[in-house]
C-alpha positions as CSV (number, residue, x, y, z in Angstrom):
1,M,0.0,0.0,0.0
2,A,3.0,2.3,0.4
3,I,3.6,2.2,-3.3
4,T,0.1,3.4,-4.2
5,N,-0.3,5.8,-1.3
6,C,-3.0,3.5,0.2
7,L,-5.2,3.8,-2.9
8,R,-5.2,0.1,-3.5
9,L,-3.7,-3.1,-2.1
10,I,-1.4,-5.0,-4.3
11,S,-0.5,-8.4,-2.9
12,V,3.0,-9.6,-2.4
13,Q,2.2,-12.6,-4.7
14,Y,1.7,-10.1,-7.6
15,F,5.1,-8.5,-7.1
16,T,6.8,-12.0,-6.8
17,L,5.1,-13.0,-10.0
18,M,6.5,-9.9,-11.8
19,Q,10.0,-10.7,-10.5
20,L,9.6,-14.3,-11.6
21,V,8.7,-13.2,-15.2
22,I,11.7,-10.9,-15.4
23,F,14.1,-13.5,-14.0
24,S,12.8,-16.3,-16.1
25,T,13.4,-14.3,-19.3
26,C,17.1,-13.9,-18.3
27,Y,17.7,-17.6,-17.7
28,D,19.6,-19.4,-20.5
29,P,22.7,-21.6,-20.3
30,N,24.2,-19.7,-23.3
31,L,25.3,-16.6,-21.3
32,P,27.3,-14.7,-23.9
33,K,24.1,-14.4,-26.0
34,L,22.2,-12.9,-23.1
35,S,24.7,-10.5,-21.6
36,T,22.6,-7.5,-22.7
37,T,19.4,-9.0,-21.4
38,A,21.1,-9.7,-18.1
39,L,22.4,-6.2,-17.9
40,V,18.8,-4.8,-18.5
41,A,17.5,-7.1,-15.8
42,D,20.1,-5.9,-13.4
43,V,19.2,-2.3,-14.1
44,F,15.5,-3.1,-13.4
45,I,16.5,-4.9,-10.1
46,L,18.6,-1.9,-9.1
47,A,15.8,0.5,-10.0
48,G,13.3,-1.6,-8.0
49,L,15.5,-1.7,-4.9
50,I,16.2,2.1,-5.1
51,Y,12.4,2.7,-5.5
52,N,11.5,0.4,-2.6
53,F,14.1,1.8,-0.2
54,G,13.4,5.4,-1.2
55,S,9.6,5.2,-0.9
56,E,9.9,3.4,2.5
57,M,12.4,6.0,3.8
58,A,10.0,8.8,2.6
59,V,7.1,7.1,4.5
60,I,9.2,6.6,7.6
61,S,10.5,10.2,7.5
62,K,6.9,11.6,7.1
63,N,5.1,9.4,9.6
64,G,7.9,8.3,11.9
65,A,8.7,4.7,13.0
66,A,5.8,2.4,13.8
67,E,5.2,1.3,17.4
C-alpha cells in the first residue's frame, strides 16, 4: 500500500510473479548471448531496490517509525 499511497492493495504474490517473469526471461545456459538482457534485468532490479528503499524511507520520515 506504500507504493500506491494507500489507494489500492497490491498483494506480495503479484510482485513476486512480476519478478519471476523478469528473472525467467534472463535464464539461458548460453550466457554470452544474453549478456545484454542480463544487464537490462540488473538495471531493473537496481531501480526496484532504489524505489522500494526510497519510498519506504520517505514514508518513515513523514510518519515516523511504527510502534
